[in-house]
N, C-alpha and C positions, 0 to 999 in steps of 0.2 A: 317402135309403132314406125308402123309401113310410111307415113307423111309424115318425117317431122317436120314442126315450127317449133322455133325456138319462142317461148315466153317469157318475158323480164318478170322479176320477183313482182308483186302487188303489192300497197300496201295493205297490213292484215293476214298478210301469208305467214304460217309460221315458218321458219328457218329449215331445208333441208339441203338436199344436194345439189339442189339447184342454184343455190349461191354458192359453189366452193367449186369452181373451175377444175379440172385433171391439171395436174403437172404433167410432165412427159421426160426418158431419163436425158439428162444432162444438165435436168432444173432442178433438183431437189437441193444440189448442195455449191452450185453458184456455178461460172466457171474455174477450169482449171487454171491454176496459175504457177509458172514457173518458177521453179527456184533462183532467186539470186544469187550465182555460184560466186561473183567478185567480195560479197557481202557477207556470206553466209559462214557464217564461225564452224571452224572445227570441233569435231565430238570430242570428249575429253576420253583418254585412257581408261582403261579397266581402272586402274589405283588412281586417276582422278577422281575416278567417277566415284569409286568409295571413300575417297577422301572429304568428299563432297557432301555426301549424305549423315542428317544427323544422327547422333548417338539413338537414339528410341527409335529410326528407323531402322540402326544397322541392326541394332537389339530384337526388333519385331521380326526381318528380317529373318533372322540367325533361328528366330524360334518356328516361320516356319518352314524352312527346311530341316530345324531337326525332329518336327511335326513330322511331315512329311516322308520323311526318313524312316520316321520309328513305325507308322502306319504301312504306308506302304513300298518296305524297302527291297521288294526285290524288281527287276526290269517287269516282270509280266504284272504285276501289281500298280507299277507305274505308267504302264500303258492304258490297263483296264481304268483308271481314275482318270487319264486324261478323255477316254470316250465319254463316263460321266461330266465329266465339266463342259461339255459341248452342247452347244443347243441341243435340245429335243425335237423341237422344230428340223431344225435338218438332219439328223439322224432318221426321224420317225417320215416327213411327206416324201408324196411323189409328185413329181412334175413342176411343172407351172401352176396349174389350174386352183382354184379358189371357189369352193362349193359352198353358197345359201342355203340354210333349212329354215324356210317361215313357218310358224304357225298359227293361225287363221283361229281364234275361238268365235264361233257364230252364232248369232242369240237362234234358238231351235228353231221358233217359226219365220226367218229370213235364209235358212239354208238354202230353197230354188232358187230366191232372187242370188243368191253367192255364187251359185255353179254359173249361171248364168252370166253373171257379168262376167265372172273370171276367165269362163269357155270364148266371149269376146276377146280381152285383152292379153293373157297371157301369149297365143298365140300369135299375136300381133308384136310380140315385142322379142319372144323367141324368131321371126320369121327376119326383121330387119335387119341386113348384112349391115349395117352401122352399129350396131348393137353388139359389144362383144361379149354375147352371153350366149346358152345353150339352154332349153329346159329338158330337166332329166327326167321327172316325172312330178305326177299333179294326184294327189289323194284323200280321201276322205274315211276320220275314224270311226270305226264298227264297233269297234272291244278297245275299253280304254277311255279316254278323253274324251267324249259322246260330242258334236256340233263342232269337233276339230277336222281342221282341213291342213293338210299337209304339201307343202312344196320343197321343192330341190332345183336349185337353180347352178350352173357351171360357168365361171367366168373366167375369162384367159387372165390371170394375175389379177393382181389388188390392182393393180392400172389398167384391167378391163373392166374389174366391178364399179370403182370410180366414174372411170367414162362412160358407162353405162347408163348408173343411177343419173351422174349430171345430165344427160340426155334425157331419160324419160323424165324427171323430176321439172324438165324445162318445157316441155310437149304439153299444150292446153290438153290435149285427149288425153294424158297421163294424170292432168291433174284433175277434170272432170269425172274417171275414175273411181280419184282418190276421194272425192268429192262425194260419189254415189256407194261409195264400200262402207264407209267410217260407221253410216248409222247401222249397218248390218252387222256389227260386232262389238264382242264383251270386249277382247285383248286381241292384242298380239304378239310377238317376238321373234326374233331371230338370229341364229349364231352364225358368223363364219366358219368354216372349217373347210380343213385338209384331209385329204387323201394318205394312208397311212399306207409305204411300201409297201411291202409286204403282200397287198391284196394284188394288185396286179393293174390295177383303173376303173371307175364306174363304167356300171353296163352301159351298152349302148342301147339305144332305142330297138325294144322287140316287145312280141306278141305272144306270149308265152300261156299266157290265161292265170286265171286264180286270185289269190289272196297274197299282200304284203308283211311280213313285221317288221317293227321299226323299234328295237332294241335300245335303249339307251340306258348308261352307264356312270354315274359320276362317281369319280373317282377320287382317293384320298390325292390330294396336292403333294405332289412331287413324285407321283407313283408313274403318270404316263409310262416312262421308257421300261420297267418293270410288265406292265401289262405289256405292251407290245414284244416284248422280248418272246412271253408267255403265249401270247394269241399266236405266234408267227411261226411257233413249233403245233400247234394244234388246228391252225386253219383246214390243212389238207383232212382233216378228219372229215369237217363240215362238207368242205366240197366232195367228198364222196357221195354224199347223201342229200343233200340242199342246192338253191340254186341262188346266188350271192349276188349282189346286184350291188352295192356298196358299202364300205367303210371310212372313216373319218375321225377328226378328234379336232374337238373348237378352239382356236383362236383367239377369237372376239364372240363376247356375247358369255356366255353358260363356259365360265373356263374350267376345264378339268374333266369334261364329256365327252364321252365317245358313242358315235351313231354307228349302228349294222341296222342294213336294210337286206331281206329276205324277201323268197318269192315261194310261193309253195301256190297248189293246185285247190287245195281246200284245209280244213284245221284237222281231218284225220291225216292228212298226208301229213302234215307238220306235227303232229303225236308222233307218228312212225320213222318218220327221220329223226327227229329230236332222241328214240330210243335207240336206234340203229346206231346213234354217234357213239353212246357209251359201249357197243361193242368194239369197237375199233382202239387201238392201239394206242396212246396218248391222250386220247381224250380225256380222259379221268384226270389223269396229271396237270393239264391245260386249268379244268375247271377248280382245280386244287391250290394250282398257284394263283391263280387270278379273283377269284371269291375275298379272297383275305383285302387286296387293295380299294373295296368298291364300299362307297356310301353308300348307295343309293344304287336301283334296279327299276325299269321299268318297262312293258311292254306295247304295244298300241298294236292291232291289227287293223289294215289298209285296204281301203278298194280301190281301185285307180278309177279317176274320173275322163269321161271320152276323148278328149283333148289331149289324154296325158301319153307323152311317149312310151314309157313303160305303162302297160294296159294289160285289160284280159281278152282272154280267144279262148282257144279251145284247152279243155282241160287236161287231157293225154298225152299233152307235147313238154307237159314241164314235171312230168313225173319220172323218177331217176332210177330207184329200186324196185317199187311195186307196179305190175303192170298194168295198163290199162282197161 
């Protein structure tokens, strides 16, 4: 908010991030303690360490080595296994940013009031330099879950997310906003996401025009790395005929979920773009390799709200292979 005013938690208020002050680097694990060299015991030798193991532990370790030797006998196979054993997030995510996607299901008769309300508050949150957040975009769903509004925020890491939430949930203006917001809603849901490393970054604010498509894929647990590998091969086909906005995978909220956001001039442009993809080498293989990893798919057509950094303008600007 532009004029930040700290408001202490009042009796009757439900718990929020306003009750949880953010920590900073160096506070998470306490002060570093220098080891006492004089009293430190020497590490046992390999033989001593082996002899100290219990018999069951030795048997289990030996069996584990035997299994890995049998299954991953070659040096190349062992390296591949090491890659698979790393954290998916470490391999997949790009940069330090954390994105929040918020879904608000609004009572149909309350949509005008809702748009007016967030049009006042969201730009203030994004404009406050003390908040570690940027507004990517805010949209209304026109095909799919109607009376649903979608907003994507970009935070400076988890620390930026927590610090921003702590500030705004301690601001009397934001508390007043929540009081006016809740009666307008049927439900709300948020996910925290990170960008795929192959995507190259969420689009900066632009005014290309048209409509947006938010595609959501619920993947089978443990198959995210396979999805990323296949999509990385096929993404260049899509880039030739479509305007990419962003691609994320969830880390908190609805897990094993992937969101893609695309921009088109209109629904006909979307249709022609998708047809064109099938003519490009590699796209059919990408579809074949990824469809078997999906439990559920969803597509929403969105139109940007007036204050959204990603919004509508001249339709001709967005055409890729069809002349205007």
